[in-house]
C-alpha positions as CSV (number, residue, x, y, z in Angstrom):
1,M,92.9,70.1,59.5
2,K,93.7,67.0,57.4
3,S,90.9,66.6,54.1
4,A,87.7,64.3,55.5
5,E,86.0,61.1,54.8
6,V,82.2,61.4,53.4
7,R,79.7,59.4,52.9
8,L,76.6,59.9,51.8
9,Y,74.0,57.1,52.8
10,I,70.0,57.0,51.5
11,Y,68.1,54.4,52.6
12,H,64.8,53.0,51.0
13,R,62.6,50.1,53.1
14,A,62.9,47.4,50.9
15,S,60.0,45.7,50.4
16,Q,59.5,41.0,49.2
17,D,56.6,43.4,47.1
18,E,58.7,45.1,44.5
19,T,61.3,42.4,42.7
20,V,64.7,43.6,43.1
21,E,64.4,43.6,38.7
22,E,61.6,46.4,39.3
23,R,64.2,48.2,42.5
24,H,67.3,48.3,40.4
25,G,64.9,50.2,37.5
26,I,63.1,53.0,39.7
27,V,66.3,53.5,41.1
28,M,69.0,53.8,37.4
29,D,66.7,55.6,36.0
30,G,65.8,57.9,38.5
31,L,69.8,58.7,38.7
32,K,69.9,58.9,35.1
33,E,67.7,62.1,34.7
34,F,70.1,64.7,36.2
35,G,73.8,64.4,35.9
36,G,76.3,65.9,38.2
37,P,78.2,64.0,40.7
38,L,75.8,62.2,42.3
39,G,74.0,62.0,38.7
40,L,74.1,58.6,36.2
41,N,73.2,60.4,33.1
42,Q,76.6,60.4,31.8
43,V,77.7,57.4,33.3
44,P,77.4,53.4,32.6
45,I,74.8,51.6,34.1
46,P,75.3,48.2,36.3
47,S,73.2,45.4,35.7
48,I,71.6,43.6,38.2
49,P,73.7,42.5,40.4
50,D,73.7,38.1,41.5
51,F,73.1,36.9,44.6
52,D,75.0,33.6,44.2
53,D,74.0,31.8,47.0
54,G,74.0,35.1,49.6
55,L,71.6,37.6,51.2
56,Y,72.4,40.3,49.5
57,A,73.7,41.4,46.6
58,G,76.0,45.3,45.4
59,Y,77.2,47.1,42.6
60,S,79.1,50.0,42.3
61,I,79.7,52.5,40.4
62,K,82.7,54.4,39.8
63,P,82.2,57.9,37.7
64,P,85.0,58.4,34.9
65,L,84.1,62.6,35.2
66,Y,84.5,61.9,38.8
67,R,88.1,60.8,39.9
68,G,88.1,60.1,43.6
69,L,84.2,59.2,43.8
70,A,82.6,56.1,44.4
71,I,78.7,54.9,44.3
72,G,78.0,51.8,45.8
73,G,74.8,50.2,46.7
74,G,72.7,46.8,46.8
75,Y,69.8,44.7,47.2
76,N,68.3,41.9,50.1
77,Y,67.1,38.9,48.6
78,R,63.1,38.0,48.0
79,G,62.1,34.8,48.8
80,G,63.0,31.6,51.3
81,K,63.2,32.4,54.8
82,N,64.3,35.8,54.6
83,V,61.3,37.9,55.4
84,F,61.8,41.3,55.8
85,K,60.8,43.1,58.9
86,D,59.7,46.7,59.9
87,R,63.6,48.0,60.8
88,S,66.5,49.4,60.1
89,A,68.3,46.2,59.3
90,D,66.7,44.7,56.6
91,D,67.2,49.0,54.5
92,E,68.4,49.0,50.9
93,S,70.7,51.8,50.7
94,I,73.0,53.7,47.8
95,V,76.2,55.5,49.1
96,Y,78.1,58.1,47.8
97,R,81.9,58.1,49.1
98,F,84.7,61.0,48.4
99,K,87.4,63.8,49.7
100,T,86.5,67.3,51.2
101,S,89.4,68.3,49.2
102,N,88.7,66.5,45.5
103,K,88.2,69.9,43.5
104,L,86.1,67.9,41.4
105,V,83.3,67.0,43.8
106,I,81.9,70.3,45.4
107,Y,80.7,70.1,48.9
108,K,78.8,72.2,49.6
109,S,76.8,72.1,46.0
110,I,76.4,68.6,46.6
111,L,75.0,69.7,50.5
112,H,72.7,72.1,48.7
113,E,71.9,70.7,45.4
114,D,73.1,67.5,44.9
115,F,71.7,65.2,47.5
116,G,68.4,66.4,47.4
117,R,67.5,65.3,43.7
118,A,69.7,61.5,44.8
119,I,67.5,61.2,47.9
120,S,64.3,61.9,45.5
121,A,66.0,59.8,42.5
122,F,66.4,56.6,45.2
123,R,63.4,57.4,47.5
124,G,64.7,57.5,51.0
125,Y,62.9,57.6,53.4
126,R,66.0,58.7,55.5
127,A,69.3,60.0,54.1
128,A,72.6,61.7,56.6
129,L,76.2,62.8,55.6
130,F,78.6,60.9,57.8
131,F,81.2,63.3,57.9
132,D,84.7,60.8,58.7
133,S,84.3,59.2,62.0
134,Y,82.2,61.8,63.5
135,E,79.2,59.8,64.2
136,S,81.3,56.6,65.5
137,A,82.9,58.9,68.5
138,Y,79.8,60.5,69.4
139,C,77.7,57.4,69.1
140,G,80.8,55.7,71.4
141,G,81.0,58.7,74.0
142,Y,84.8,59.6,72.6
143,I,87.2,61.6,70.9
144,P,88.3,60.7,67.4
145,S,91.7,60.6,66.4
146,E,93.5,61.0,62.8
147,S,95.1,56.9,64.0
148,G,91.7,55.4,65.0
149,E,93.2,54.3,68.5
150,T,90.6,56.2,70.6
151,A,87.7,53.9,69.2
152,F,89.6,51.1,71.2
153,D,90.4,50.6,74.8
154,E,93.9,49.1,76.7
155,K,92.6,45.6,75.8
156,G,90.9,46.5,71.9
157,E,87.4,46.9,72.5
158,P,85.0,49.1,70.2
159,V,85.0,52.2,73.1
160,Q,81.3,52.3,74.2
161,R,81.2,55.7,76.5
162,N,77.7,56.9,75.7
163,W,75.1,56.1,78.3
164,R,72.5,57.7,76.8
165,Y,73.3,55.6,73.3
166,N,73.3,51.9,74.6
167,E,70.5,52.9,76.7
168,L,68.8,53.6,73.1
169,R,70.8,50.8,71.1
170,D,69.9,48.1,73.7
171,N,66.1,48.6,74.1
172,P,64.8,45.9,71.9
173,E,61.7,48.9,71.0
174,I,64.2,51.3,69.6
175,D,66.2,51.3,66.4
176,V,68.8,53.8,66.6
177,D,69.2,55.9,64.2
178,G,66.7,53.6,62.3
179,R,62.9,53.6,60.9
180,N,61.9,54.6,64.3
181,N,64.1,57.0,66.0
182,I,67.1,59.8,65.7
183,Y,69.4,60.0,68.0
184,T,72.6,61.5,65.7
185,L,72.0,65.4,63.6
186,H,74.9,65.4,60.7
187,A,76.3,67.8,58.3
188,A,73.3,66.9,56.7
189,Q,69.9,64.8,57.1
190,Y,66.9,63.9,55.1
191,W,63.4,61.9,57.8
192,D,60.2,61.3,55.3
193,S,56.4,61.9,56.8
194,E,56.8,58.5,58.5
195,L,60.0,58.8,60.2
196,C,59.7,62.2,61.3
197,Q,55.8,61.2,63.6
198,R,57.3,58.3,64.7
199,A,60.9,59.8,65.7
200,L,59.4,63.4,66.7
201,G,56.4,63.1,67.5
202,Y,55.1,65.9,64.8
203,G,55.8,66.2,60.9
204,P,58.0,67.9,58.4
205,D,56.6,71.2,58.5
206,E,56.4,71.8,62.1
207,V,60.3,70.6,61.0
208,V,61.0,73.7,58.7
209,A,58.4,75.9,61.0
210,R,61.4,75.0,64.3
211,L,64.1,74.9,61.8
212,A,63.9,78.4,59.4
213,G,66.3,80.7,60.0
214,K,68.5,78.9,62.2
215,V,70.3,76.0,59.6
216,P,72.0,76.7,56.3
217,K,68.8,74.8,54.9
218,V,66.1,73.8,55.5
219,E,63.7,72.3,53.0
220,K,60.2,70.2,52.9
221,L,61.5,67.4,50.1
222,G,58.8,64.9,48.9
223,D,56.7,64.5,51.7
224,G,59.9,64.7,54.2
225,V,61.8,67.6,55.3
226,Y,65.8,68.4,53.7
227,V,67.8,69.8,56.7
228,V,71.3,71.5,56.8
229,F,73.2,71.8,59.8
230,N,76.6,72.5,58.7
231,D,77.6,72.9,55.5
232,D,81.8,73.8,56.1
233,P,84.0,71.5,54.1
234,A,86.3,72.1,57.3
235,M,83.5,70.7,60.2
236,S,85.5,70.0,63.9
237,Y,84.1,67.7,65.7
238,D,83.7,70.3,68.6
239,D,81.9,72.5,65.5
240,F,79.6,68.6,64.8
241,L,78.9,68.4,68.9
242,S,77.6,72.0,68.9
243,L,74.9,71.7,66.0
244,N,73.8,67.8,68.1
245,E,73.7,69.7,71.8
246,R,72.0,72.7,70.0
247,Y,69.7,71.9,67.3
248,K,68.5,68.6,68.9
249,A,67.4,71.0,72.0
250,V,65.4,73.1,69.1
251,L,63.6,69.6,67.2
252,G,63.0,68.6,71.5
253,L,65.1,64.8,70.9
254,M,67.4,63.9,73.6
């Protein structure tokens, strides 16, 4: 298998009661508390980004000790007519990008040690490891390809053959893979207590009870639960489909 691209996303429910300056301080102070690929204790801290005339301001970081690792994040504008709603579209996030072939960023160590620390530091309510284009293929209902051509039909339109995902996406009451729904299971994932209750109908303790002994790692983290469903850096798309089928049944997800 070719080297896969990995994207670690951590999401936070943005609040207009918290200024960008306050939020930036919380994030950076938290990430400075630890080292390794995902920590910032040996990395120059970026200044608060400028919004200019936009509604989003981003920052980027390239840790000098970990070539090939890129970090990016940002904030939503507070003020004016921009009012945050209870939806994932108003989340703020941070993302770590690297290849599974990167010898400086040890995949299994990231999943079993570092990712959880970063989630806590960022005060995330959900987090997920996006492995190559598997999630897009799963939600679109097609088999991923190295060229990416299978993601589009003969007219050049994105393939959207997954009827179940389409049904959820078209329901205005459901925030698919957002603040009240879990559709996709990833190689590694975090859900806080509120998301567990909204999406599963039960809490983190029950998630641990259902998955203990069945997955490489499941543990309470903060008021939520962190799960490693698959820690193989050579995970195939069939493996990804299998973990979704198997563990959705265990968790009671559709």
